[in-house]
C-alpha positions as CSV (number, residue, x, y, z in Angstrom):
1,M,-180.2,84.2,14.7
2,T,-176.7,85.4,15.2
3,I,-174.2,82.6,16.1
4,A,-172.7,84.4,19.0
5,Q,-169.2,83.5,20.2
6,T,-167.6,83.9,23.6
7,S,-167.4,87.6,24.6
8,P,-163.9,89.0,24.6
9,A,-164.7,90.6,28.0
10,Y,-165.9,87.4,29.7
11,A,-165.0,83.8,29.3
12,V,-168.7,82.9,28.9
13,P,-170.0,80.7,26.0
14,F,-172.8,83.0,24.8
15,A,-173.2,80.6,21.8
16,E,-174.9,78.3,24.4
17,L,-177.4,81.0,25.1
18,D,-177.9,81.5,21.4
19,A,-178.8,77.8,21.0
20,L,-181.3,77.9,23.9
21,T,-183.3,80.9,22.7
22,I,-185.3,82.0,19.7
23,G,-184.3,85.6,19.9
24,T,-181.0,87.2,18.7
25,V,-177.8,86.9,20.8
26,A,-175.0,89.3,19.9
27,V,-171.6,90.2,21.4
28,P,-169.3,93.1,20.4
29,G,-168.3,92.7,16.8
30,D,-171.5,91.0,15.7
31,K,-173.5,92.8,13.0
32,R,-176.6,93.5,15.1
33,Y,-174.9,94.3,18.4
34,D,-174.8,98.1,18.1
35,A,-178.4,98.3,17.1
36,L,-179.6,96.0,19.9
37,V,-177.8,97.9,22.7
38,A,-178.4,101.4,21.5
39,P,-180.2,103.5,24.3
40,W,-182.4,106.6,23.7
41,N,-179.9,108.7,25.6
42,V,-176.9,108.4,23.2
43,A,-174.6,110.0,25.7
44,I,-174.6,106.9,27.9
45,P,-172.3,104.1,26.7
46,V,-174.1,100.8,26.8
47,R,-171.5,98.0,26.0
48,P,-172.5,94.8,27.7
49,A,-170.5,91.6,27.2
50,A,-173.6,90.2,25.3
51,V,-177.1,91.2,24.5
52,L,-180.2,89.0,24.0
53,A,-183.2,90.4,22.1
54,A,-185.8,88.1,23.7
55,H,-188.5,86.7,21.5
56,D,-190.8,85.6,24.3
57,A,-190.9,85.0,28.0
58,Q,-189.2,81.7,27.7
59,D,-186.2,83.4,26.2
60,V,-186.0,85.5,29.3
61,V,-186.2,82.5,31.5
62,E,-183.3,80.8,29.6
63,A,-181.2,84.0,29.8
64,V,-181.6,84.3,33.6
65,Q,-180.9,80.7,34.2
66,F,-177.9,80.9,31.8
67,A,-176.5,83.8,33.7
68,A,-176.9,82.0,37.0
69,R,-175.0,79.0,35.7
70,H,-172.1,81.0,34.5
71,G,-171.9,83.5,37.3
72,I,-172.7,86.7,35.4
73,R,-175.3,89.3,36.1
74,V,-178.3,90.5,34.0
75,T,-179.8,93.9,33.3
76,P,-183.1,94.3,31.6
77,Q,-183.8,97.0,29.0
78,A,-187.3,97.6,27.5
79,T,-187.3,100.6,25.3
80,G,-183.9,102.0,26.2
81,H,-185.0,105.3,27.9
82,G,-183.3,104.8,31.2
83,P,-180.0,103.0,30.9
84,M,-177.0,103.4,33.3
85,A,-173.6,102.4,31.9
86,D,-172.5,101.0,35.2
87,L,-175.4,98.5,35.2
88,T,-175.1,97.2,31.7
89,T,-171.7,95.6,31.7
90,E,-172.5,91.8,31.5
91,L,-175.7,90.4,29.9
92,L,-178.3,92.8,28.7
93,V,-181.7,91.4,28.0
94,T,-183.8,93.6,25.8
95,T,-187.6,93.0,25.7
96,K,-188.4,95.3,22.8
97,E,-189.9,92.4,20.8
98,L,-192.5,91.6,23.5
99,D,-195.1,93.8,21.9
100,E,-198.6,92.5,22.6
101,V,-201.3,95.0,23.3
102,V,-204.9,94.0,24.4
103,V,-207.5,96.4,25.6
104,H,-210.6,95.1,27.5
105,P,-213.0,98.0,27.2
106,E,-215.9,96.4,29.1
107,E,-213.8,95.9,32.2
108,G,-211.7,99.0,31.6
109,W,-208.2,97.5,31.6
110,A,-205.3,96.7,29.3
111,R,-202.4,94.2,28.9
112,A,-199.1,95.1,27.3
113,G,-195.9,93.4,26.6
114,A,-192.7,94.7,28.0
115,G,-191.5,96.2,24.7
116,V,-194.6,98.4,24.3
117,K,-194.6,102.1,24.4
118,W,-197.5,104.1,25.7
119,L,-198.6,105.4,22.3
120,R,-200.0,102.0,21.3
121,V,-202.1,101.7,24.4
122,V,-203.3,105.3,24.1
123,E,-204.4,104.8,20.5
124,A,-206.0,101.4,21.3
125,A,-208.0,102.7,24.3
126,A,-209.1,106.0,22.7
127,P,-212.0,104.6,20.7
128,Y,-213.6,103.5,24.0
129,G,-213.1,106.8,25.7
130,L,-210.4,105.2,27.9
131,A,-206.9,106.3,28.7
132,P,-203.9,104.8,30.6
133,L,-201.9,106.8,33.1
134,S,-199.2,107.3,30.5
135,G,-196.0,109.4,30.8
136,S,-195.2,112.9,29.8
137,I,-194.4,111.5,26.4
138,T,-196.1,108.5,24.8
139,D,-192.8,107.4,23.2
140,V,-191.7,106.1,26.6
141,G,-191.9,102.4,27.4
142,I,-194.6,101.2,29.8
143,V,-192.6,98.9,32.0
144,G,-189.7,101.1,33.0
145,Y,-191.9,104.0,33.6
146,T,-194.4,102.1,35.7
147,T,-191.9,100.2,37.8
148,G,-190.4,103.5,38.7
149,G,-193.8,104.8,40.0
150,G,-195.1,106.4,36.8
151,L,-195.6,110.2,37.4
152,G,-197.7,111.4,34.5
153,P,-199.5,114.5,33.3
154,M,-202.7,113.5,35.2
155,A,-201.0,112.5,38.5
156,R,-202.9,114.9,40.7
157,T,-206.2,113.6,39.5
158,Y,-205.5,109.8,39.3
159,G,-202.3,109.2,41.1
160,L,-199.3,107.1,39.9
161,A,-199.3,104.4,37.2
162,I,-198.3,101.8,39.9
163,D,-201.7,102.5,41.6
164,K,-203.5,101.1,38.5
165,V,-201.4,97.9,38.1
166,R,-203.5,94.6,38.3
167,A,-200.9,92.0,37.5
168,I,-197.2,91.7,36.4
169,E,-195.6,88.7,34.7
170,V,-191.9,88.6,35.5
171,V,-188.9,86.3,35.4
172,T,-187.3,86.8,38.8
173,G,-183.6,86.4,39.5
174,D,-184.1,82.7,40.3
175,G,-185.1,82.1,36.7
176,V,-188.8,81.4,37.4
177,L,-191.6,83.0,35.4
178,R,-194.3,84.2,37.8
179,R,-197.6,85.9,37.5
180,V,-197.7,88.5,40.3
181,T,-200.9,90.1,41.7
182,P,-202.0,91.6,45.1
183,T,-202.9,88.1,46.3
184,E,-200.3,86.0,44.4
185,Y,-196.8,86.8,45.6
186,P,-197.9,90.0,47.4
187,E,-194.3,90.9,48.6
188,L,-193.2,90.7,45.0
189,F,-196.2,92.8,43.9
190,F,-195.1,95.4,46.5
191,A,-191.4,95.4,45.4
192,L,-191.9,95.4,41.6
193,R,-194.1,98.5,41.8
194,G,-191.4,101.1,42.6
195,G,-188.4,98.8,42.7
196,K,-187.4,99.7,39.1
197,G,-186.2,96.3,37.8
198,M,-184.4,95.1,40.9
199,L,-186.2,91.8,41.2
200,G,-186.4,90.5,37.7
201,I,-187.3,91.1,34.1
202,I,-190.9,91.9,33.4
203,T,-192.4,90.3,30.3
204,A,-196.0,91.7,30.5
205,I,-198.0,94.1,32.7
206,E,-201.8,94.6,33.2
207,F,-203.3,97.8,34.4
208,D,-206.6,99.6,34.8
209,L,-207.5,102.4,32.5
210,V,-209.5,105.6,33.3
211,H,-212.4,107.2,31.5
212,Q,-210.8,110.2,30.0
213,P,-211.7,110.7,26.3
214,R,-210.6,114.3,26.4
215,F,-208.8,116.8,28.5
216,Y,-208.4,120.6,28.6
217,G,-204.7,121.5,28.5
218,G,-201.4,121.9,26.7
219,S,-198.6,124.4,27.0
220,L,-198.6,128.1,27.3
221,W,-195.3,129.9,26.4
222,F,-193.9,133.2,27.6
223,D,-190.7,135.0,26.9
224,G,-187.9,134.2,29.3
225,D,-187.7,137.9,30.4
226,D,-191.1,137.4,32.0
227,A,-190.1,134.3,33.8
228,A,-190.0,135.8,37.3
229,T,-193.5,137.4,36.9
230,V,-195.1,134.3,35.5
231,I,-193.6,132.0,38.1
232,E,-194.8,134.2,40.9
233,R,-198.3,134.1,39.4
234,W,-198.0,130.3,38.9
235,L,-197.1,129.8,42.6
236,H,-200.2,131.5,43.9
237,W,-202.5,130.1,41.2
238,S,-201.3,126.5,41.6
239,D,-201.7,126.6,45.4
240,D,-205.5,126.8,44.9
241,L,-205.6,124.4,41.9
242,P,-208.1,121.5,42.5
243,E,-207.0,117.9,42.0
244,L,-208.7,118.0,38.6
245,G,-205.7,120.1,37.5
246,T,-202.0,119.0,37.1
247,T,-199.4,121.5,36.2
248,S,-195.7,122.2,35.8
249,I,-193.4,124.9,34.6
250,A,-190.3,124.6,32.4
251,L,-187.6,126.9,31.3
252,F,-186.5,126.0,27.8
253,Q,-183.6,127.0,25.6
254,L,-184.6,125.3,22.3
255,P,-182.3,125.3,19.3
256,D,-183.2,126.9,16.0
257,M,-183.9,123.7,14.1
258,E,-186.6,121.9,12.2
259,G,-189.7,121.1,14.3
260,V,-189.2,124.0,16.8
261,P,-191.7,126.8,16.3
262,P,-189.8,129.9,15.2
263,M,-191.1,132.0,18.1
264,L,-189.6,129.6,20.6
265,A,-186.2,128.9,18.9
266,G,-182.9,130.3,19.9
267,R,-184.2,132.1,23.0
268,L,-185.1,131.5,26.7
269,T,-188.8,130.7,27.1
270,L,-191.0,129.6,30.0
271,S,-193.7,127.0,29.4
272,V,-196.6,126.5,31.7
273,R,-198.0,123.0,31.3
274,Y,-201.6,122.2,32.3
275,V,-204.0,119.3,32.2
276,W,-207.5,119.6,33.5
277,T,-209.5,116.3,33.6
278,G,-212.9,117.9,34.2
279,S,-215.1,119.9,31.8
280,A,-213.3,122.2,29.3
281,E,-215.4,125.2,30.4
282,V,-214.3,124.9,34.0
283,G,-210.7,124.1,33.0
284,E,-210.6,127.2,30.9
285,R,-211.9,129.4,33.7
286,W,-209.3,128.1,36.0
287,F,-206.5,128.8,33.5
288,A,-207.5,132.3,32.8
289,A,-205.3,133.7,35.5
290,M,-202.2,132.2,33.9
291,R,-203.1,133.5,30.4
292,A,-203.1,137.0,32.0
293,A,-199.8,136.6,33.7
294,A,-197.7,138.2,30.9
295,P,-197.7,138.6,27.1
296,V,-198.1,135.1,25.6
297,I,-195.9,134.1,22.7
298,L,-197.6,130.7,22.0
299,D,-200.9,129.3,23.4
300,D,-201.5,125.6,22.8
301,V,-203.9,125.1,25.8
302,A,-207.3,123.9,24.5
303,D,-209.9,121.1,24.6
304,K,-208.2,118.1,23.1
305,P,-208.6,114.3,22.7
306,Y,-206.4,112.3,25.1
307,T,-204.4,111.1,22.0
308,A,-202.9,114.7,22.0
309,I,-201.5,114.3,25.5
310,D,-197.9,114.7,24.2
311,S,-198.6,118.4,23.5
312,V,-198.5,119.2,27.2
313,H,-194.9,118.5,28.0
314,T,-193.5,118.7,24.4
315,D,-190.7,116.3,25.2
316,P,-188.3,115.4,22.4
317,L,-188.9,112.2,20.4
318,D,-185.4,111.8,18.8
319,P,-182.5,110.2,20.7
320,T,-180.6,112.9,22.5
321,P,-177.1,113.0,24.2
322,A,-178.5,114.3,27.5
323,H,-177.1,114.9,30.9
324,E,-179.9,114.7,33.5
325,A,-180.1,115.5,37.2
326,G,-183.0,115.8,39.6
327,E,-184.3,116.2,43.1
328,V,-187.6,116.3,45.0
329,L,-188.5,119.5,46.9
330,T,-190.4,120.0,50.1
331,D,-191.6,123.4,48.8
332,F,-191.2,125.8,46.0
333,T,-191.5,129.4,47.2
334,A,-190.6,132.9,45.8
335,E,-187.1,132.4,47.3
336,T,-186.8,129.0,45.6
337,A,-187.7,130.6,42.3
338,D,-185.2,133.4,42.7
339,A,-182.4,130.9,43.5
340,L,-183.4,128.9,40.4
341,L,-183.6,131.9,38.1
342,A,-180.2,133.2,39.3
343,L,-178.7,130.2,37.5
344,T,-181.1,129.6,34.7
345,G,-183.1,132.8,34.1
346,P,-182.8,135.8,31.8
347,G,-179.3,137.1,31.1
348,V,-177.7,133.9,32.5
349,A,-175.4,131.7,30.3
350,S,-177.1,128.4,31.2
351,P,-176.1,125.3,29.3
352,Q,-179.4,123.5,30.2
353,I,-182.0,123.0,27.6
354,L,-184.7,122.2,30.2
355,V,-185.3,123.1,33.8
356,E,-188.6,121.7,35.0
357,V,-190.6,122.0,38.2
358,R,-193.7,119.8,38.6
359,Q,-196.3,120.4,41.3
360,L,-197.2,117.2,43.0
361,G,-199.7,116.5,45.7
362,G,-203.4,115.6,45.2
363,A,-203.9,111.9,44.3
364,F,-200.1,111.5,43.9
365,A,-199.7,112.0,47.6
366,R,-202.2,109.3,48.6
367,P,-201.1,105.7,48.8
368,G,-202.8,103.4,46.3
369,E,-205.1,100.5,47.2
370,H,-202.1,98.2,47.5
371,P,-198.8,99.1,49.2
372,S,-195.9,99.7,46.9
373,A,-192.1,100.3,47.0
374,F,-192.6,104.0,46.3
375,A,-191.4,106.3,49.1
376,S,-191.8,109.8,47.5
377,R,-195.5,110.5,48.2
378,D,-194.6,113.3,50.6
379,A,-192.7,115.3,47.9
380,A,-194.3,118.6,47.1
381,Y,-192.5,119.3,43.8
382,S,-190.0,117.6,41.6
383,L,-187.1,119.2,39.8
384,L,-185.5,118.0,36.6
385,V,-182.5,119.5,34.8
386,V,-181.6,118.4,31.3
387,G,-178.6,119.6,29.3
388,I,-176.8,118.5,26.2
389,A,-174.0,116.2,27.4
390,E,-171.4,117.5,24.9
391,I,-171.7,121.1,26.1
392,P,-168.6,122.0,28.3
393,G,-169.6,122.7,31.9
394,V,-173.1,121.3,31.7
395,E,-172.5,118.8,34.5
396,D,-171.0,121.4,36.8
397,H,-173.8,123.8,36.1
398,A,-176.4,121.2,36.9
399,E,-174.7,120.4,40.2
400,A,-174.7,124.1,41.0
401,I,-178.5,124.2,40.4
402,L,-178.9,121.2,42.8
403,T,-176.7,122.9,45.4
404,A,-178.7,126.1,45.2
405,M,-181.9,124.1,45.7
406,Q,-180.6,122.3,48.8
407,P,-182.6,124.4,51.3
408,W,-185.7,123.0,49.8
409,V,-184.6,119.5,48.9
410,G,-186.1,116.8,51.1
411,G,-187.6,113.3,51.1
412,H,-186.8,110.4,48.8
413,R,-186.0,111.0,45.1
414,L,-188.3,109.6,42.4
415,P,-187.0,106.2,41.1
416,N,-187.6,107.4,37.5
417,F,-185.4,110.5,38.2
418,T,-182.4,108.5,39.4
419,F,-179.5,108.7,37.0
420,T,-176.7,106.9,38.8
421,P,-176.7,103.5,40.7
422,E,-175.9,105.3,44.0
423,E,-179.1,107.4,43.7
424,Y,-181.3,104.3,43.7
425,V,-180.9,103.8,47.5
426,D,-181.9,107.5,48.1
427,A,-185.3,106.7,46.5
428,Y,-186.4,104.6,49.5
429,D,-187.0,104.9,53.2
430,E,-185.5,102.3,55.6
431,V,-188.6,100.2,55.9
432,T,-189.0,100.0,52.1
433,L,-185.3,99.2,51.7
434,A,-185.6,96.4,54.2
435,R,-188.5,94.9,52.3
436,L,-186.7,95.3,48.9
437,R,-183.6,93.6,50.3
438,R,-185.7,90.8,51.7
439,A,-187.4,90.3,48.4
440,V,-184.1,90.2,46.6
441,R,-182.8,87.5,49.0
442,T,-186.0,85.5,48.3
443,Y,-186.4,85.8,44.6
444,D,-182.8,86.4,43.5
445,P,-180.7,84.5,46.0
446,D,-177.7,84.3,43.7
447,G,-177.7,88.0,42.9
448,V,-178.3,87.5,39.2
449,M,-180.1,90.8,38.6
450,R,-177.6,93.6,38.3
451,I,-179.9,96.3,39.5
452,G,-180.8,94.5,42.7
453,G,-177.1,94.5,43.6
454,V,-177.1,98.3,44.2
455,L,-179.0,97.7,47.4
456,G,-175.9,96.2,49.0
């Protein structure tokens, strides 16, 4: 263990926390500090007064109780994919070392520690023909993704990841480790699923799997010059798509670098993403209309094992200095597409590497068996804009895209597509906000959890 000293930013004896825990405690200047706090998005400065790499749930309990005693606030971090600099200023508790994975094939569910990424569960469930409702890339952590709702590539068929949660083990802001289920602490069960880390630090989560050994899908790529034609076809085609199909489109400007197929590098392209959870033969027939939309430059849509699910969204694996922005849309029409392409389409000097529109609806729109703090079920589409943070003008351009989309923006934003503390409140309706605030008062009366403080 590191023998941590008092942080130069706070007169708090972090050496005391080091003595109480098995995991590593570090403050700025310690050898392991930078490695422990490093987020996936390297454009976001994460510099807490101290960080604890928890070894087990008891370490988390000690950290929360320590913070309460010394009047500081805590922020959890699992895999580091969703940090906010404003929320990581005092004590950061990282749960990367909580890495258990257990699959129960007979009953069709799994248990995972808070530090586990989806890939391990996907691979552990695959031999039994089972699959989790994982994210668009399996390199993302389970806990952060799920507590934000969990919008994955099979969402129109099976709904959100929160709809499959059976139990959550969490250290709440009052420093108590609780096992939370629909019948044990039901208000906490509601708040944790959608509340995105406001109530405590999750140490383990249990969730149902689905029988999905294979899928028909992948990504189909077109030249950017054909974007308007393809998007028009996609609009009409997706309107009739059954719930067995989940789809999205994405404008890409991929660099000419190792790992990027040459036919996609250094140019504007449009990717049509598709997952069909029924038979491959029917899925192929449904997708034929998109294959005929324009000349195809790369076709990766095929019958695949679920372990190949990352091929659908083709998200990057490596840490990236990204600037992200997003909204939810009430509709996506021909006029919407024209407004989007005017800023991101052919002949436009757009600094964005990704502009994505996901069709929602289907099982996504239906509440799960148990109520949750997720207020975005009415959204028809989601919009995500990602640029390289170091490119001049990328933030202003992203804001211009969101402004152009305003006629179609409506509803509550997705918790996982919130990128500033202020945006958190916009993810919830008034009734949900009231329930979240009541849960914070009950389970974090001293305001120890930093994220819960954004509710005001």
